matplotlib code that plots the C-alpha trace (Angstrom):
import matplotlib.pyplot as plt

x = [100.4, 97.7, 97.4, 96.1, 95.5, 95.3, 94.0, 95.0, 92.7, 94.6, 95.8, 99.5, 98.8, 96.8, 98.9, 96.7, 97.4, 101.1, 100.6, 98.2, 100.7, 103.5, 101.2, 100.0, 103.6, 104.3, 101.4, 102.5, 106.0, 104.5, 102.6, 105.7, 106.6, 103.3, 101.6, 101.9, 100.8, 100.0, 99.6, 97.9, 97.6, 94.3, 93.6, 91.6, 91.3, 91.0, 90.2, 88.6, 87.8, 91.4, 92.5, 95.2, 97.8, 97.0, 96.4, 98.2, 98.1, 97.5, 94.6, 93.0, 93.2, 92.6, 89.1, 88.5, 89.3, 87.4, 90.3, 94.1, 94.2, 92.3, 94.6, 97.7, 96.3, 95.6, 99.1, 100.9, 98.9, 99.7, 103.4, 103.4, 101.7, 104.2, 107.2, 105.8, 105.6, 109.0, 107.6, 108.7, 105.9, 107.3, 105.1, 105.8, 103.9, 105.2, 103.5, 100.9, 98.1, 98.5, 96.0, 97.0, 95.6, 99.0, 100.6, 98.1, 99.0, 102.6, 101.5, 99.8, 102.9, 104.9, 102.5, 103.2, 106.9, 106.3, 107.6, 104.3, 105.0, 108.6, 107.2, 104.3, 106.5, 109.0, 106.1, 104.9, 108.5, 108.9, 105.6, 105.4, 109.1, 110.9, 107.9, 108.0, 105.0, 104.1, 101.6, 104.6, 105.6, 109.3, 109.0, 107.1, 109.7, 112.6, 110.8, 110.1, 113.7, 114.9, 113.1, 114.3, 111.6, 112.8, 112.1, 109.7, 107.7, 107.5, 106.3, 103.6, 102.6, 102.1, 100.2, 96.5, 95.9, 97.1, 95.1, 92.0, 92.6, 93.2, 90.0, 88.1, 89.5, 88.7, 85.1, 84.7, 85.8, 83.5, 80.7, 81.4, 80.8, 84.3, 84.4, 87.4, 91.1, 92.8, 90.4, 91.7, 89.9, 91.2, 90.7, 88.0, 85.7, 86.6, 86.8, 88.6, 88.5, 91.2, 94.8, 94.4, 97.2, 99.4, 97.7, 94.3, 95.6, 97.3, 94.1, 92.0, 94.6, 94.9, 91.1, 90.6, 93.4, 91.9, 88.5]
y = [78.2, 80.9, 83.7, 87.1, 90.1, 93.3, 96.4, 99.4, 102.4, 105.4, 108.9, 109.8, 112.8, 110.6, 110.1, 107.2, 105.5, 105.8, 104.4, 101.7, 100.4, 100.3, 98.2, 96.0, 95.3, 94.2, 91.8, 90.4, 89.8, 87.7, 85.5, 83.8, 82.1, 80.2, 83.3, 85.0, 88.6, 90.8, 94.5, 96.8, 100.6, 102.2, 105.9, 108.0, 111.7, 113.1, 116.5, 116.0, 119.6, 120.8, 123.4, 122.1, 124.4, 123.1, 125.2, 126.4, 123.6, 125.7, 127.7, 124.8, 122.2, 124.8, 125.4, 121.6, 121.0, 124.0, 126.1, 126.3, 125.1, 121.9, 121.3, 121.7, 119.2, 116.7, 117.3, 116.7, 113.5, 112.3, 113.0, 110.9, 108.0, 108.3, 108.1, 104.8, 103.5, 104.8, 107.4, 111.1, 113.5, 117.0, 120.0, 123.7, 126.9, 126.7, 123.3, 123.0, 120.5, 119.4, 118.2, 114.5, 113.5, 113.8, 111.8, 109.0, 109.0, 108.4, 105.6, 104.0, 104.3, 102.8, 99.9, 99.1, 98.5, 96.8, 99.8, 101.0, 100.1, 101.6, 104.7, 105.2, 104.9, 107.3, 109.8, 109.4, 110.2, 113.1, 114.7, 114.0, 113.9, 116.1, 118.5, 118.8, 119.6, 116.4, 118.2, 119.5, 117.6, 118.2, 116.6, 113.6, 113.1, 113.3, 110.8, 108.5, 108.5, 107.8, 104.4, 103.3, 104.5, 105.6, 108.6, 106.4, 105.6, 109.3, 110.0, 107.4, 109.0, 112.3, 111.0, 111.6, 107.9, 107.6, 110.6, 109.0, 105.7, 107.4, 109.4, 106.3, 104.4, 107.3, 107.5, 103.7, 103.6, 106.6, 104.6, 101.7, 104.2, 103.9, 107.2, 106.9, 106.0, 103.8, 101.0, 97.5, 95.1, 91.5, 89.0, 91.3, 90.1, 91.4, 95.1, 96.7, 100.4, 102.2, 101.8, 98.9, 97.6, 94.8, 92.2, 93.0, 92.9, 89.5, 88.0, 89.2, 87.9, 84.5, 84.2, 85.0, 82.7, 79.8, 80.3]
z = [92.7, 93.0, 90.4, 91.7, 89.4, 91.4, 89.6, 91.7, 91.0, 92.2, 91.6, 91.7, 94.0, 96.5, 99.7, 100.8, 97.4, 98.2, 101.7, 100.4, 97.9, 100.6, 102.9, 100.0, 99.1, 102.7, 102.5, 99.1, 100.5, 103.2, 100.7, 99.6, 96.3, 95.9, 94.5, 91.1, 91.5, 88.5, 89.4, 87.0, 87.7, 86.7, 86.6, 89.0, 89.4, 92.9, 91.5, 88.1, 87.7, 88.3, 85.7, 83.4, 85.1, 88.5, 91.7, 94.8, 97.3, 100.5, 98.9, 97.1, 99.8, 102.5, 101.0, 100.7, 104.3, 105.5, 106.9, 106.8, 110.4, 109.5, 106.5, 108.7, 111.2, 108.4, 106.9, 110.2, 110.9, 107.4, 107.9, 111.1, 109.4, 106.6, 109.0, 110.3, 106.7, 105.8, 103.5, 103.8, 103.0, 102.5, 102.0, 101.6, 100.7, 97.1, 96.5, 93.8, 93.2, 89.6, 87.0, 86.7, 83.3, 81.6, 84.4, 83.8, 80.2, 81.2, 83.5, 80.5, 78.5, 81.4, 81.5, 77.9, 78.7, 82.1, 84.1, 85.6, 89.2, 89.2, 87.4, 89.7, 92.8, 91.3, 90.7, 94.3, 95.5, 93.0, 94.2, 97.9, 98.9, 96.3, 96.1, 92.3, 90.1, 88.3, 86.2, 84.1, 81.1, 81.8, 85.3, 84.0, 81.2, 83.7, 86.0, 83.1, 82.0, 85.6, 85.6, 82.2, 79.9, 76.4, 74.2, 72.1, 75.3, 76.1, 72.6, 73.1, 76.4, 74.7, 71.8, 71.0, 71.0, 74.6, 75.7, 74.2, 75.9, 79.3, 79.0, 78.2, 81.2, 83.5, 82.1, 82.4, 86.0, 86.9, 85.2, 87.7, 90.5, 91.8, 93.7, 96.0, 95.8, 96.4, 95.3, 94.6, 92.4, 92.7, 89.9, 88.4, 91.2, 94.7, 95.5, 98.5, 99.3, 101.3, 102.5, 104.9, 107.1, 105.8, 108.0, 106.6, 103.0, 103.7, 105.0, 102.1, 99.5, 101.1, 101.5, 97.8, 96.7, 98.7, 96.9]

ax = plt.figure().add_subplot(projection="3d")
ax.plot(x, y, z, "-o")
ax.set_aspect("equal")
plt.show()
């Protein structure tokens, strides 16, 4: 029996984090029953300077990509990759890019009650497929309740204590010079960057387990 702890450093508005988890899951399923996998979600901000109210997606990302045309090209390419992975990426001109600090506080609260992975996956779906603004407290609360979190968990997510812990985690990971998402840290020792294909993940995980 091999024990593997995988810290996934990600943002809930990062499409490659969504794809990366989908591919990692496929690799884990191929490992079989001889492996115990402990997944921990760690916070990362794709846009740390995002205003608390978020920003219009087309305007904000259009500037990041250099032009609306380049953003459209990247969006269509992402949608095709999503189809291959069974993920539906929907985008419209009404979409917003949220500030994700509060979402990370909810992930921390979900971790406390062993619901982090279902909650993060529900957030990915809420944002990328349903097109909802996950910067809004009401949307986060509805998503939390949908995976079985309770009112007390939501109160914890909104507390000053959780806000402080989340900010410390973000600061700590920035201090480790982790500058991209997704980043995977396995057994506090091995670091992998990017959304690799399932075969690559499988090879890395089996190699580490054998060590």
